[in-house]
Residue frames relative to the residue before (quaternion, step in Angstrom):
aa qw qx qy qz dx dy dz
M 1.0000 0.0000 0.0000 0.0000 0.00 0.00 0.00
G 0.1026 -0.8674 0.4812 0.0749 3.59 0.63 -1.05
L 0.4420 0.7227 -0.4513 0.2804 3.60 1.22 -0.13
Y 0.7962 0.2572 -0.1246 0.5333 3.58 0.94 -0.87
K 0.3067 0.7735 -0.5057 0.2279 3.58 1.22 0.26
D 0.8598 0.0760 -0.1074 0.4933 3.55 -0.93 1.03
Q 0.4976 0.6254 -0.4598 0.3871 3.63 1.14 0.44
I 0.2955 -0.7538 0.5708 0.1364 3.53 -1.16 0.78
E 0.4127 -0.6845 0.5444 0.2544 3.58 -0.98 0.89
E 0.5132 -0.7121 0.3944 0.2720 3.58 -0.69 1.15
E 0.7218 0.4700 -0.2704 0.4302 3.60 0.78 -0.97
T 0.7824 0.3311 -0.1731 0.4983 3.57 0.91 -0.88
C 0.3068 -0.7670 0.4901 0.2781 3.58 1.30 -0.40
M 0.4920 0.6366 -0.4407 0.3982 3.57 1.15 0.62
K 0.5609 -0.5933 0.4642 0.3433 3.53 -1.20 0.63
I 0.4301 -0.7020 0.5088 0.2516 3.59 -0.95 0.90
N 0.2439 -0.7427 0.6087 0.1357 3.55 -0.92 0.98
E 0.2972 -0.8083 0.4815 0.1628 3.56 -0.15 1.29
N 0.5910 0.5546 -0.3790 0.4465 3.62 1.13 -0.40
Q 0.6717 0.4899 -0.2964 0.4701 3.59 1.05 -0.72
T 0.7418 0.4021 -0.2240 0.4878 3.61 1.07 -0.64
L 0.3636 0.7799 -0.4599 0.2191 3.60 1.28 -0.05
N 0.6877 0.4801 -0.3007 0.4541 3.62 0.77 -0.96
E 0.6487 0.5045 -0.3191 0.4720 3.59 0.98 -0.79
N 0.6442 0.5240 -0.3201 0.4559 3.58 0.98 -0.82
I 0.6474 0.5071 -0.3136 0.4748 3.58 0.98 -0.85
A 0.6529 0.5085 -0.3125 0.4663 3.60 0.95 -0.84
D 0.6377 0.5242 -0.3268 0.4602 3.60 0.99 -0.79
I 0.6676 0.4967 -0.2987 0.4673 3.57 0.92 -0.92
K 0.6625 0.4973 -0.3081 0.4679 3.60 0.92 -0.87
G 0.6315 0.5289 -0.3293 0.4615 3.59 1.03 -0.76
L 0.6532 0.5030 -0.3054 0.4765 3.56 0.99 -0.83
E 0.6333 0.5248 -0.3272 0.4652 3.60 0.98 -0.81
T 0.6655 0.5087 -0.2966 0.4587 3.58 0.94 -0.91
A 0.6616 0.4960 -0.3022 0.4743 3.59 0.94 -0.88
F 0.6566 0.5088 -0.3132 0.4604 3.59 0.96 -0.83
E 0.6379 0.5129 -0.3260 0.4730 3.59 1.00 -0.77
A 0.6358 0.5118 -0.3246 0.4779 3.61 1.01 -0.76
H 0.6128 0.5474 -0.3289 0.4655 3.59 1.04 -0.80
R 0.6917 0.4749 -0.2839 0.4641 3.59 0.84 -0.96
R 0.6445 0.5093 -0.3254 0.4683 3.61 1.00 -0.74
L 0.6262 0.5321 -0.3338 0.4619 3.58 1.02 -0.76
L 0.6462 0.5237 -0.3256 0.4496 3.60 0.93 -0.85
L 0.6466 0.5212 -0.3199 0.4560 3.59 1.04 -0.72
Q 0.6853 0.4909 -0.2777 0.4607 3.60 1.14 -0.57
L 0.5525 0.6305 -0.3989 0.3716 3.60 1.19 -0.36
P 0.4779 -0.6990 0.4510 0.2820 3.60 -0.91 0.87
K 0.8032 0.0672 -0.0332 0.5910 3.61 1.12 -0.52
E 0.6917 -0.4649 0.3600 0.4193 3.53 -1.35 0.20
P 0.4306 -0.7036 0.4934 0.2757 3.64 -0.76 0.96
Q 0.5449 -0.6071 0.4655 0.3432 3.56 -1.18 0.59
R 0.1562 -0.7754 0.6058 0.0860 3.53 -1.24 0.58
L 0.5318 -0.5685 0.5063 0.3710 3.50 -1.27 0.36
P 0.5938 -0.6063 0.3826 0.3654 3.62 -0.95 0.79
C 0.6755 0.5041 -0.3061 0.4425 3.60 0.98 -0.75
L 0.7243 0.4139 -0.2424 0.4953 3.62 1.23 -0.22
N 0.3078 0.7951 -0.4792 0.2087 3.59 1.22 0.33
E 0.6673 0.5178 -0.3078 0.4379 3.59 1.09 -0.61
S 0.6521 0.5237 -0.3140 0.4494 3.60 1.20 -0.32
N 0.3685 -0.7113 0.5450 0.2475 3.57 -0.97 0.81
H 0.7136 -0.4806 0.3015 0.4111 3.57 -1.28 0.29
D 0.6172 0.5450 -0.3550 0.4428 3.58 1.06 -0.66
K 0.6535 0.4927 -0.3116 0.4828 3.59 0.97 -0.80
L 0.6528 0.5226 -0.3192 0.4460 3.58 0.95 -0.84
F 0.5601 0.5899 -0.3874 0.4339 3.59 1.12 -0.57
F 0.7289 0.4193 -0.2380 0.4860 3.57 0.91 -0.90
F 0.6231 0.5334 -0.3404 0.4597 3.62 1.19 -0.46
S 0.5616 0.6793 -0.3839 0.2753 3.58 1.01 -0.78
P 0.6473 0.4914 -0.3646 0.4544 3.69 0.86 -0.63
L 0.6352 0.5193 -0.3304 0.4666 3.59 1.09 -0.63
L 0.6708 0.5184 -0.3001 0.4372 3.56 0.96 -0.88
E 0.5788 0.5923 -0.3751 0.4165 3.59 1.15 -0.50
N 0.6719 0.5141 -0.2923 0.4458 3.59 1.17 -0.50
F 0.5811 0.5847 -0.3808 0.4188 3.59 1.25 -0.08
D 0.0050 0.7644 -0.6445 0.0192 3.54 -1.05 0.83
D 0.8204 -0.1085 0.0136 0.5612 3.58 -0.40 1.23
G 0.7219 -0.4633 0.2475 0.4505 3.56 0.98 0.86
K 0.6663 0.4578 -0.3095 0.5008 3.60 1.22 0.10
M 0.4784 -0.6455 0.5063 0.3132 3.55 -1.05 0.73
T 0.1790 -0.7839 0.5853 0.1037 3.58 -0.96 0.84
């Protein structure tokens, strides 16, 4: 696999064993796929184009899906 080869876990400062985390990684990816599919189905059901913030007009809905967890951390334009 090699995705986590030579990476260090921040809290424990220990090297990540990708064989031990494989099942969790697969579950995380499948969860993200499922949520993204639900997002796309919801967009198809909407009667009109959803409103957007002016600063995000250049981003399509798929990109905004992935930005949304980051945007939740903003408070008055500052990261919290």
